[in-house]
N, CA, C, O and the ligand as a Tripos MOL2 file, in Angstrom:
@<TRIPOS>MOLECULE
protein
  253   251    64     0     0
PROTEIN
NO_CHARGES

@<TRIPOS>ATOM
      1 N          61.1800 -101.8600  -14.8560 N.3       1 MET1
      2 CA         61.9070 -101.3110  -13.7060 C.3       1 MET1
      3 C          60.9190 -100.7600  -12.6880 C.2       1 MET1
      4 O          59.9730 -100.0540  -13.0360 O.2       1 MET1
      5 N          61.1500 -101.0880  -11.4560 N.am      2 ARG2
      6 CA         60.2370 -100.6190  -10.4120 C.3       2 ARG2
      7 C          60.4790  -99.1410  -10.1420 C.2       2 ARG2
      8 O          61.6090  -98.6540  -10.1710 O.2       2 ARG2
      9 N          59.3930  -98.4570   -9.8820 N.am      3 LYS3
     10 CA         59.4500  -97.0300   -9.6600 C.3       3 LYS3
     11 C          59.5700  -96.7600   -8.1590 C.2       3 LYS3
     12 O          58.8470  -97.3440   -7.3520 O.2       3 LYS3
     13 N          60.4910  -95.8690   -7.7990 N.am      4 ILE4
     14 CA         60.6340  -95.5080   -6.3870 C.3       4 ILE4
     15 C          59.9110  -94.1900   -6.1310 C.2       4 ILE4
     16 O          60.0440  -93.2300   -6.8900 O.2       4 ILE4
     17 N          59.1550  -94.1680   -5.0600 N.am      5 ASN5
     18 CA         58.4530  -92.9600   -4.6390 C.3       5 ASN5
     19 C          59.3680  -92.2280   -3.6460 C.2       5 ASN5
     20 O          59.2460  -92.3720   -2.4290 O.2       5 ASN5
     21 N          60.2830  -91.4420   -4.2150 N.am      6 ALA6
     22 CA         61.3130  -90.8140   -3.3830 C.3       6 ALA6
     23 C          60.7050  -89.8620   -2.3570 C.2       6 ALA6
     24 O          61.2020  -89.7500   -1.2360 O.2       6 ALA6
     25 N          59.6340  -89.1820   -2.7410 N.am      7 ASP7
     26 CA         58.9840  -88.2560   -1.8010 C.3       7 ASP7
     27 C          58.4610  -89.0090   -0.5790 C.2       7 ASP7
     28 O          58.6070  -88.5620    0.5590 O.2       7 ASP7
     29 N          57.8450  -90.1680   -0.8450 N.am      8 TRP8
     30 CA         57.3060  -90.9470    0.2740 C.3       8 TRP8
     31 C          58.4380  -91.4260    1.1750 C.2       8 TRP8
     32 O          58.3170  -91.3910    2.4000 O.2       8 TRP8
     33 N          59.5390  -91.8750    0.5700 N.am      9 HIS9
     34 CA         60.6680  -92.3570    1.3750 C.3       9 HIS9
     35 C          61.2570  -91.2440    2.2350 C.2       9 HIS9
     36 O          61.6160  -91.4680    3.3910 O.2       9 HIS9
     37 N          61.3530  -90.0520    1.6690 N.am     10 ARG10
     38 CA         61.8760  -88.9210    2.4480 C.3      10 ARG10
     39 C          60.9660  -88.6280    3.6350 C.2      10 ARG10
     40 O          61.4380  -88.3150    4.7280 O.2      10 ARG10
     41 N          59.6680  -88.7320    3.4130 N.am     11 ALA11
     42 CA         58.7040  -88.3970    4.4640 C.3      11 ALA11
     43 C          58.5070  -89.5360    5.4590 C.2      11 ALA11
     44 O          57.9760  -89.3220    6.5490 O.2      11 ALA11
     45 N          58.9320  -90.7440    5.0910 N.am     12 ASN12
     46 CA         58.6650  -91.9200    5.9260 C.3      12 ASN12
     47 C          59.9120  -92.7710    6.1340 C.2      12 ASN12
     48 O          59.9650  -93.9110    5.6730 O.2      12 ASN12
     49 N          60.9030  -92.2350    6.8130 N.am     13 PRO13
     50 CA         62.0950  -93.0510    7.0760 C.3      13 PRO13
     51 C          61.7550  -94.1940    8.0290 C.2      13 PRO13
     52 O          60.9050  -94.0650    8.9090 O.2      13 PRO13
     53 N          62.4380  -95.3050    7.8290 N.am     14 MET14
     54 CA         62.2860  -96.4170    8.7860 C.3      14 MET14
     55 C          62.8640  -95.9670   10.1200 C.2      14 MET14
     56 O          63.9640  -95.4170   10.1560 O.2      14 MET14
     57 N          62.1350  -96.1910   11.2330 N.am     15 PRO15
     58 CA         62.6670  -95.7910   12.5440 C.3      15 PRO15
     59 C          63.9820  -96.5140   12.8380 C.2      15 PRO15
     60 O          64.2330  -97.6070   12.3300 O.2      15 PRO15
     61 N          64.8000  -95.8910   13.6550 N.am     16 LYS16
     62 CA         66.0290  -96.5630   14.0890 C.3      16 LYS16
     63 C          65.6700  -97.6670   15.0770 C.2      16 LYS16
     64 O          64.7870  -97.4870   15.9150 O.2      16 LYS16
     65 N          66.3500  -98.8060   14.9820 N.am     17 ASN17
     66 CA         66.0560  -99.9630   15.8360 C.3      17 ASN17
     67 C          64.5500 -100.2280   15.9220 C.2      17 ASN17
     68 O          63.9770 -100.2330   17.0110 O.2      17 ASN17
     69 N          63.9200 -100.4440   14.7750 N.am     18 PRO18
     70 CA         62.4560 -100.5920   14.7800 C.3      18 PRO18
     71 C          62.0130 -101.8640   15.4790 C.2      18 PRO18
     72 O          62.6760 -102.8990   15.4080 O.2      18 PRO18
     73 N          60.8850 -101.7650   16.1520 N.am     19 SER19
     74 CA         60.2610 -102.9520   16.7280 C.3      19 SER19
     75 C          59.6080 -103.7250   15.5780 C.2      19 SER19
     76 O          59.3980 -103.1780   14.4950 O.2      19 SER19
     77 N          59.2910 -105.0050   15.8210 N.am     20 PRO20
     78 CA         58.5870 -105.7570   14.7630 C.3      20 PRO20
     79 C          57.3140 -105.0480   14.3100 C.2      20 PRO20
     80 O          57.0040 -105.0320   13.1190 O.2      20 PRO20
     81 N          56.5710 -104.4600   15.2570 N.am     21 GLU21
     82 CA         55.3340 -103.7520   14.8940 C.3      21 GLU21
     83 C          55.6390 -102.5570   13.9780 C.2      21 GLU21
     84 O          54.9110 -102.2940   13.0210 O.2      21 GLU21
     85 N          56.7260 -101.8400   14.2880 N.am     22 GLN22
     86 CA         57.0880 -100.6910   13.4520 C.3      22 GLN22
     87 C          57.5030 -101.1400   12.0520 C.2      22 GLN22
     88 O          57.1840 -100.4840   11.0600 O.2      22 GLN22
     89 N          58.2070 -102.2480   11.9840 N.am     23 ARG23
     90 CA         58.6210 -102.7480   10.6710 C.3      23 ARG23
     91 C          57.4060 -103.1840    9.8650 C.2      23 ARG23
     92 O          57.3080 -102.8880    8.6740 O.2      23 ARG23
     93 N          56.4810 -103.8880   10.5100 N.am     24 ILE24
     94 CA         55.2680 -104.3140    9.8140 C.3      24 ILE24
     95 C          54.5170 -103.0960    9.3080 C.2      24 ILE24
     96 O          54.1150 -103.0390    8.1460 O.2      24 ILE24
     97 N          54.3290 -102.1180   10.1950 N.am     25 ASP25
     98 CA         53.5820 -100.9100    9.8430 C.3      25 ASP25
     99 C          54.2450 -100.2040    8.6660 C.2      25 ASP25
    100 O          53.5760  -99.7890    7.7200 O.2      25 ASP25
    101 N          55.5670 -100.0720    8.7360 N.am     26 TRP26
    102 CA         56.2920  -99.3690    7.6640 C.3      26 TRP26
    103 C          56.0970 -100.0920    6.3380 C.2      26 TRP26
    104 O          55.7960  -99.4670    5.3210 O.2      26 TRP26
    105 N          56.2670 -101.4050    6.3520 N.am     27 HIS27
    106 CA         56.1880 -102.1420    5.0910 C.3      27 HIS27
    107 C          54.7710 -102.1550    4.5320 C.2      27 HIS27
    108 O          54.5860 -102.1320    3.3150 O.2      27 HIS27
    109 N          53.7630 -102.1910    5.4130 N.am     28 LEU28
    110 CA         52.3820 -102.1350    4.9150 C.3      28 LEU28
    111 C          52.1320 -100.7980    4.2360 C.2      28 LEU28
    112 O          51.5340 -100.7430    3.1620 O.2      28 LEU28
    113 N          52.5910  -99.7210    4.8640 N.am     29 ARG29
    114 CA         52.3890  -98.3990    4.2550 C.3      29 ARG29
    115 C          53.2420  -98.2650    3.0000 C.2      29 ARG29
    116 O          52.8080  -97.6920    2.0010 O.2      29 ARG29
    117 N          54.4650  -98.8010    3.0620 N.am     30 HIS30
    118 CA         55.3450  -98.7330    1.8980 C.3      30 HIS30
    119 C          54.7260  -99.4390    0.6940 C.2      30 HIS30
    120 O          54.7830  -98.9370   -0.4290 O.2      30 HIS30
    121 N          54.1310 -100.6140    0.9410 N.am     31 ALA31
    122 CA         53.6110 -101.4240   -0.1600 C.3      31 ALA31
    123 C          52.5280 -100.6970   -0.9510 C.2      31 ALA31
    124 O          52.3810 -100.9150   -2.1540 O.2      31 ALA31
    125 N          51.7700  -99.8310   -0.2760 N.am     32 VAL32
    126 CA         50.6970  -99.1390   -0.9940 C.3      32 VAL32
    127 C          51.1630  -97.8050   -1.5680 C.2      32 VAL32
    128 O          50.4530  -97.1950   -2.3670 O.2      32 VAL32
    129 N          52.3520  -97.3470   -1.1700 N.am     33 ASN33
    130 CA         52.8130  -96.0320   -1.6120 C.3      33 ASN33
    131 C          53.9840  -96.0880   -2.5730 C.2      33 ASN33
    132 O          54.2770  -95.0940   -3.2370 O.2      33 ASN33
    133 N          54.6530  -97.2060   -2.6650 N.am     34 CYS34
    134 CA         55.8960  -97.2680   -3.4290 C.3      34 CYS34
    135 C          56.0950  -98.6790   -3.9670 C.2      34 CYS34
    136 O          55.6510  -99.6580   -3.3680 O.2      34 CYS34
    137 N          56.7700  -98.7630   -5.1090 N.am     35 GLU35
    138 CA         56.9700 -100.0710   -5.7480 C.3      35 GLU35
    139 C          58.4370 -100.4680   -5.7950 C.2      35 GLU35
    140 O          58.8000 -101.3810   -6.5380 O.2      35 GLU35
    141 N          59.2970  -99.7970   -5.0130 N.am     36 CYS36
    142 CA         60.7290 -100.0290   -5.2000 C.3      36 CYS36
    143 C          61.1490 -101.4130   -4.7330 C.2      36 CYS36
    144 O          62.1140 -101.9720   -5.2560 O.2      36 CYS36
    145 N          60.4470 -101.9730   -3.7630 N.am     37 ARG37
    146 CA         60.7520 -103.3470   -3.3560 C.3      37 ARG37
    147 C          59.5500 -103.9520   -2.6690 C.2      37 ARG37
    148 O          58.6800 -103.2420   -2.1650 O.2      37 ARG37
    149 N          59.5120 -105.2760   -2.6560 N.am     38 GLY38
    150 CA         58.3960 -105.9770   -2.0500 C.3      38 GLY38
    151 C          58.5740 -106.1040   -0.5520 C.2      38 GLY38
    152 O          59.5750 -105.6600    0.0110 O.2      38 GLY38
    153 N          57.5880 -106.7170    0.0860 N.am     39 ILE39
    154 CA         57.6640 -106.9770    1.5190 C.3      39 ILE39
    155 C          58.5490 -108.2030    1.7310 C.2      39 ILE39
    156 O          58.2720 -109.2620    1.1670 O.2      39 ILE39
    157 N          59.6090 -108.0810    2.5330 N.am     40 PRO40
    158 CA         60.5040 -109.2220    2.7360 C.3      40 PRO40
    159 C          59.7850 -110.3920    3.4010 C.2      40 PRO40
    160 O          58.8110 -110.2080    4.1310 O.2      40 PRO40
    161 N          60.2820 -111.5900    3.1350 N.am     41 ALA41
    162 CA         59.6640 -112.7980    3.6980 C.3      41 ALA41
    163 C          59.6240 -112.7320    5.2220 C.2      41 ALA41
    164 O          58.6580 -113.1880    5.8340 O.2      41 ALA41
    165 N          60.6650 -112.1680    5.8420 N.am     42 GLY42
    166 CA         60.6950 -112.0850    7.3000 C.3      42 GLY42
    167 C          59.5680 -111.2290    7.8490 C.2      42 GLY42
    168 O          59.0140 -111.5320    8.9060 O.2      42 GLY42
    169 N          59.2230 -110.1600    7.1370 N.am     43 ILE43
    170 CA         58.1130 -109.3000    7.5580 C.3      43 ILE43
    171 C          56.7870 -110.0330    7.3770 C.2      43 ILE43
    172 O          55.8960 -109.9440    8.2220 O.2      43 ILE43
    173 N          56.6690 -110.7590    6.2630 N.am     44 LEU44
    174 CA         55.4330 -111.5280    6.0510 C.3      44 LEU44
    175 C          55.2390 -112.5460    7.1710 C.2      44 LEU44
    176 O          54.1190 -112.7790    7.6260 O.2      44 LEU44
    177 N          56.3410 -113.1490    7.6070 N.am     45 ARG45
    178 CA         56.2270 -114.1150    8.7140 C.3      45 ARG45
    179 C          55.7730 -113.4220    9.9990 C.2      45 ARG45
    180 O          54.9500 -113.9590   10.7400 O.2      45 ARG45
    181 N          56.3110 -112.2290   10.2600 N.am     46 LEU46
    182 CA         55.8900 -111.4810   11.4580 C.3      46 LEU46
    183 C          54.4030 -111.1610   11.3890 C.2      46 LEU46
    184 O          53.6930 -111.2510   12.3910 O.2      46 LEU46
    185 N          53.9320 -110.7850   10.1920 N.am     47 MET47
    186 CA         52.5130 -110.4660   10.0230 C.3      47 MET47
    187 C          51.6620 -111.7110   10.2490 C.2      47 MET47
    188 O          50.6400 -111.6720   10.9340 O.2      47 MET47
    189 N          52.1050 -112.8030    9.6610 N.am     48 GLN48
    190 CA         51.3530 -114.0480    9.7850 C.3      48 GLN48
    191 C          51.2430 -114.4540   11.2460 C.2      48 GLN48
    192 O          50.1820 -114.8850   11.6970 O.2      48 GLN48
    193 N          52.3530 -114.3140   11.9960 N.am     49 ALA49
    194 CA         52.3690 -114.7010   13.4040 C.3      49 ALA49
    195 C          51.3990 -113.8540   14.2230 C.2      49 ALA49
    196 O          50.9240 -114.2910   15.2710 O.2      49 ALA49
    197 N          51.1030 -112.6390   13.7460 N.am     50 ARG50
    198 CA         50.1960 -111.7280   14.4540 C.3      50 ARG50
    199 C          48.7840 -111.7570   13.9110 C.2      50 ARG50
    200 O          47.9110 -111.0360   14.3940 O.2      50 ARG50
    201 N          48.5560 -112.5920   12.9060 N.am     51 GLY51
    202 CA         47.2140 -112.6900   12.3470 C.3      51 GLY51
    203 C          46.8300 -111.5150   11.4670 C.2      51 GLY51
    204 O          45.6490 -111.2620   11.2320 O.2      51 GLY51
    205 N          47.8540 -110.7870   10.9740 N.am     52 ILE52
    206 CA         47.5820 -109.6700   10.0660 C.3      52 ILE52
    207 C          47.4260 -110.2360    8.6540 C.2      52 ILE52
    208 O          48.2900 -110.9850    8.2000 O.2      52 ILE52
    209 N          46.3470 -109.8950    7.9550 N.am     53 PRO53
    210 CA         46.1460 -110.4690    6.6200 C.3      53 PRO53
    211 C          47.2420 -110.0230    5.6420 C.2      53 PRO53
    212 O          47.7520 -108.9060    5.7360 O.2      53 PRO53
    213 N          47.5880 -110.8900    4.7260 N.am     54 ALA54
    214 CA         48.5850 -110.5570    3.7110 C.3      54 ALA54
    215 C          48.0280 -109.4550    2.8120 C.2      54 ALA54
    216 O          46.8640 -109.5060    2.4140 O.2      54 ALA54
    217 N          48.8560 -108.4570    2.4910 N.am     55 PRO55
    218 CA         48.3940 -107.3910    1.5980 C.3      55 PRO55
    219 C          48.1090 -107.9320    0.2020 C.2      55 PRO55
    220 O          48.5530 -109.0200   -0.1640 O.2      55 PRO55
    221 N          47.3600 -107.1480   -0.5670 N.am     56 GLU56
    222 CA         47.0690 -107.4690   -1.9630 C.3      56 GLU56
    223 C          48.3570 -107.8720   -2.6900 C.2      56 GLU56
    224 O          49.3610 -107.1620   -2.6350 O.2      56 GLU56
    225 N          48.3110 -109.0080   -3.3620 N.am     57 GLY57
    226 CA         49.4640 -109.4310   -4.1460 C.3      57 GLY57
    227 C          50.4730 -110.2530   -3.3700 C.2      57 GLY57
    228 O          51.4590 -110.7220   -3.9380 O.2      57 GLY57
    229 N          50.2360 -110.4370   -2.0570 N.am     58 TYR58
    230 CA         51.1720 -111.2380   -1.2570 C.3      58 TYR58
    231 C          50.4790 -112.4970   -0.7540 C.2      58 TYR58
    232 O          49.2580 -112.5510   -0.6090 O.2      58 TYR58
    233 N          51.2940 -113.4950   -0.4980 N.am     59 ASP59
    234 CA         50.7710 -114.7840   -0.0910 C.3      59 ASP59
    235 C          51.7380 -115.3440    0.9410 C.2      59 ASP59
    236 O          52.9310 -115.4710    0.6660 O.2      59 ASP59
    237 N          51.2460 -115.6740    2.1080 N.am     60 PHE60
    238 CA         52.1150 -116.1720    3.1780 C.3      60 PHE60
    239 C          52.7800 -117.4970    2.8010 C.2      60 PHE60
    240 O          53.8310 -117.8400    3.3420 O.2      60 PHE60
    241 N          52.1760 -118.2340    1.8850 N.am     61 SER61
    242 CA         52.7500 -119.5310    1.5410 C.3      61 SER61
    243 C          53.8900 -119.3950    0.5420 C.2      61 SER61
    244 O          54.6290 -120.3490    0.2980 O.2      61 SER61
    245 N          54.0310 -118.1820   -0.0460 N.am     62 ARG62
    246 CA         55.1040 -117.9800   -1.0230 C.3      62 ARG62
    247 C          56.4320 -117.9070   -0.3060 C.2      62 ARG62
    248 O          56.5510 -117.2510    0.7290 O.2      62 ARG62
    249 N          57.4200 -118.5680   -0.8450 N.am     63 LYS63
    250 CA         58.7350 -118.5330   -0.2160 C.3      63 LYS63
    251 C          59.5930 -117.4120   -0.7900 C.2      63 LYS63
    252 O          60.7380 -117.2370   -0.3730 O.2      63 LYS63
    253 ZN         60.0850  -97.7420   -1.8050 Zn       64 ZN64
@<TRIPOS>BOND
     1     1     2 1
     2     2     3 1
     3     3     4 2
     4     3     5 am
     5     5     6 1
     6     6     7 1
     7     7     8 2
     8     7     9 am
     9     9    10 1
    10    10    11 1
    11    11    12 2
    12    11    13 am
    13    13    14 1
    14    14    15 1
    15    15    16 2
    16    15    17 am
    17    17    18 1
    18    18    19 1
    19    19    20 2
    20    19    21 am
    21    21    22 1
    22    22    23 1
    23    23    24 2
    24    23    25 am
    25    25    26 1
    26    26    27 1
    27    27    28 2
    28    27    29 am
    29    29    30 1
    30    30    31 1
    31    31    32 2
    32    31    33 am
    33    33    34 1
    34    34    35 1
    35    35    36 2
    36    35    37 am
    37    37    38 1
    38    38    39 1
    39    39    40 2
    40    39    41 am
    41    41    42 1
    42    42    43 1
    43    43    44 2
    44    43    45 am
    45    45    46 1
    46    46    47 1
    47    47    48 2
    48    47    49 am
    49    49    50 1
    50    50    51 1
    51    51    52 2
    52    51    53 am
    53    53    54 1
    54    54    55 1
    55    55    56 2
    56    55    57 am
    57    57    58 1
    58    58    59 1
    59    59    60 2
    60    59    61 am
    61    61    62 1
    62    62    63 1
    63    63    64 2
    64    63    65 am
    65    65    66 1
    66    66    67 1
    67    67    68 2
    68    67    69 am
    69    69    70 1
    70    70    71 1
    71    71    72 2
    72    71    73 am
    73    73    74 1
    74    74    75 1
    75    75    76 2
    76    75    77 am
    77    77    78 1
    78    78    79 1
    79    79    80 2
    80    79    81 am
    81    81    82 1
    82    82    83 1
    83    83    84 2
    84    83    85 am
    85    85    86 1
    86    86    87 1
    87    87    88 2
    88    87    89 am
    89    89    90 1
    90    90    91 1
    91    91    92 2
    92    91    93 am
    93    93    94 1
    94    94    95 1
    95    95    96 2
    96    95    97 am
    97    97    98 1
    98    98    99 1
    99    99   100 2
   100    99   101 am
   101   101   102 1
   102   102   103 1
   103   103   104 2
   104   103   105 am
   105   105   106 1
   106   106   107 1
   107   107   108 2
   108   107   109 am
   109   109   110 1
   110   110   111 1
   111   111   112 2
   112   111   113 am
   113   113   114 1
   114   114   115 1
   115   115   116 2
   116   115   117 am
   117   117   118 1
   118   118   119 1
   119   119   120 2
   120   119   121 am
   121   121   122 1
   122   122   123 1
   123   123   124 2
   124   123   125 am
   125   125   126 1
   126   126   127 1
   127   127   128 2
   128   127   129 am
   129   129   130 1
   130   130   131 1
   131   131   132 2
   132   131   133 am
   133   133   134 1
   134   134   135 1
   135   135   136 2
   136   135   137 am
   137   137   138 1
   138   138   139 1
   139   139   140 2
   140   139   141 am
   141   141   142 1
   142   142   143 1
   143   143   144 2
   144   143   145 am
   145   145   146 1
   146   146   147 1
   147   147   148 2
   148   147   149 am
   149   149   150 1
   150   150   151 1
   151   151   152 2
   152   151   153 am
   153   153   154 1
   154   154   155 1
   155   155   156 2
   156   155   157 am
   157   157   158 1
   158   158   159 1
   159   159   160 2
   160   159   161 am
   161   161   162 1
   162   162   163 1
   163   163   164 2
   164   163   165 am
   165   165   166 1
   166   166   167 1
   167   167   168 2
   168   167   169 am
   169   169   170 1
   170   170   171 1
   171   171   172 2
   172   171   173 am
   173   173   174 1
   174   174   175 1
   175   175   176 2
   176   175   177 am
   177   177   178 1
   178   178   179 1
   179   179   180 2
   180   179   181 am
   181   181   182 1
   182   182   183 1
   183   183   184 2
   184   183   185 am
   185   185   186 1
   186   186   187 1
   187   187   188 2
   188   187   189 am
   189   189   190 1
   190   190   191 1
   191   191   192 2
   192   191   193 am
   193   193   194 1
   194   194   195 1
   195   195   196 2
   196   195   197 am
   197   197   198 1
   198   198   199 1
   199   199   200 2
   200   199   201 am
   201   201   202 1
   202   202   203 1
   203   203   204 2
   204   203   205 am
   205   205   206 1
   206   206   207 1
   207   207   208 2
   208   207   209 am
   209   209   210 1
   210   210   211 1
   211   211   212 2
   212   211   213 am
   213   213   214 1
   214   214   215 1
   215   215   216 2
   216   215   217 am
   217   217   218 1
   218   218   219 1
   219   219   220 2
   220   219   221 am
   221   221   222 1
   222   222   223 1
   223   223   224 2
   224   223   225 am
   225   225   226 1
   226   226   227 1
   227   227   228 2
   228   227   229 am
   229   229   230 1
   230   230   231 1
   231   231   232 2
   232   231   233 am
   233   233   234 1
   234   234   235 1
   235   235   236 2
   236   235   237 am
   237   237   238 1
   238   238   239 1
   239   239   240 2
   240   239   241 am
   241   241   242 1
   242   242   243 1
   243   243   244 2
   244   243   245 am
   245   245   246 1
   246   246   247 1
   247   247   248 2
   248   247   249 am
   249   249   250 1
   250   250   251 1
   251   251   252 2
@<TRIPOS>SUBSTRUCTURE
     1 MET1         2 RESIDUE 1 A MET
     2 ARG2         6 RESIDUE 1 A ARG
     3 LYS3        10 RESIDUE 1 A LYS
     4 ILE4        14 RESIDUE 1 A ILE
     5 ASN5        18 RESIDUE 1 A ASN
     6 ALA6        22 RESIDUE 1 A ALA
     7 ASP7        26 RESIDUE 1 A ASP
     8 TRP8        30 RESIDUE 1 A TRP
     9 HIS9        34 RESIDUE 1 A HIS
    10 ARG10       38 RESIDUE 1 A ARG
    11 ALA11       42 RESIDUE 1 A ALA
    12 ASN12       46 RESIDUE 1 A ASN
    13 PRO13       50 RESIDUE 1 A PRO
    14 MET14       54 RESIDUE 1 A MET
    15 PRO15       58 RESIDUE 1 A PRO
    16 LYS16       62 RESIDUE 1 A LYS
    17 ASN17       66 RESIDUE 1 A ASN
    18 PRO18       70 RESIDUE 1 A PRO
    19 SER19       74 RESIDUE 1 A SER
    20 PRO20       78 RESIDUE 1 A PRO
    21 GLU21       82 RESIDUE 1 A GLU
    22 GLN22       86 RESIDUE 1 A GLN
    23 ARG23       90 RESIDUE 1 A ARG
    24 ILE24       94 RESIDUE 1 A ILE
    25 ASP25       98 RESIDUE 1 A ASP
    26 TRP26      102 RESIDUE 1 A TRP
    27 HIS27      106 RESIDUE 1 A HIS
    28 LEU28      110 RESIDUE 1 A LEU
    29 ARG29      114 RESIDUE 1 A ARG
    30 HIS30      118 RESIDUE 1 A HIS
    31 ALA31      122 RESIDUE 1 A ALA
    32 VAL32      126 RESIDUE 1 A VAL
    33 ASN33      130 RESIDUE 1 A ASN
    34 CYS34      134 RESIDUE 1 A CYS
    35 GLU35      138 RESIDUE 1 A GLU
    36 CYS36      142 RESIDUE 1 A CYS
    37 ARG37      146 RESIDUE 1 A ARG
    38 GLY38      150 RESIDUE 1 A GLY
    39 ILE39      154 RESIDUE 1 A ILE
    40 PRO40      158 RESIDUE 1 A PRO
    41 ALA41      162 RESIDUE 1 A ALA
    42 GLY42      166 RESIDUE 1 A GLY
    43 ILE43      170 RESIDUE 1 A ILE
    44 LEU44      174 RESIDUE 1 A LEU
    45 ARG45      178 RESIDUE 1 A ARG
    46 LEU46      182 RESIDUE 1 A LEU
    47 MET47      186 RESIDUE 1 A MET
    48 GLN48      190 RESIDUE 1 A GLN
    49 ALA49      194 RESIDUE 1 A ALA
    50 ARG50      198 RESIDUE 1 A ARG
    51 GLY51      202 RESIDUE 1 A GLY
    52 ILE52      206 RESIDUE 1 A ILE
    53 PRO53      210 RESIDUE 1 A PRO
    54 ALA54      214 RESIDUE 1 A ALA
    55 PRO55      218 RESIDUE 1 A PRO
    56 GLU56      222 RESIDUE 1 A GLU
    57 GLY57      226 RESIDUE 1 A GLY
    58 TYR58      230 RESIDUE 1 A TYR
    59 ASP59      234 RESIDUE 1 A ASP
    60 PHE60      238 RESIDUE 1 A PHE
    61 SER61      242 RESIDUE 1 A SER
    62 ARG62      246 RESIDUE 1 A ARG
    63 LYS63      250 RESIDUE 1 A LYS
    64 ZN64       253 GROUP 0 **** ****
């Protein structure tokens, strides 16, 4: 079972109506602070389109 870092989530809410950059930033920080869920494929595509390297354990070619 994946562990949720509730303290981190309380301190780092996703902004309302986030821009793609805000979503990318949130998920990158989330990935290193919490294990409750992975980075969605849509976010990985946004990162790839911007030339941001895939985080540890992620692969842009994975569907
Ligand atoms: Zn989480």
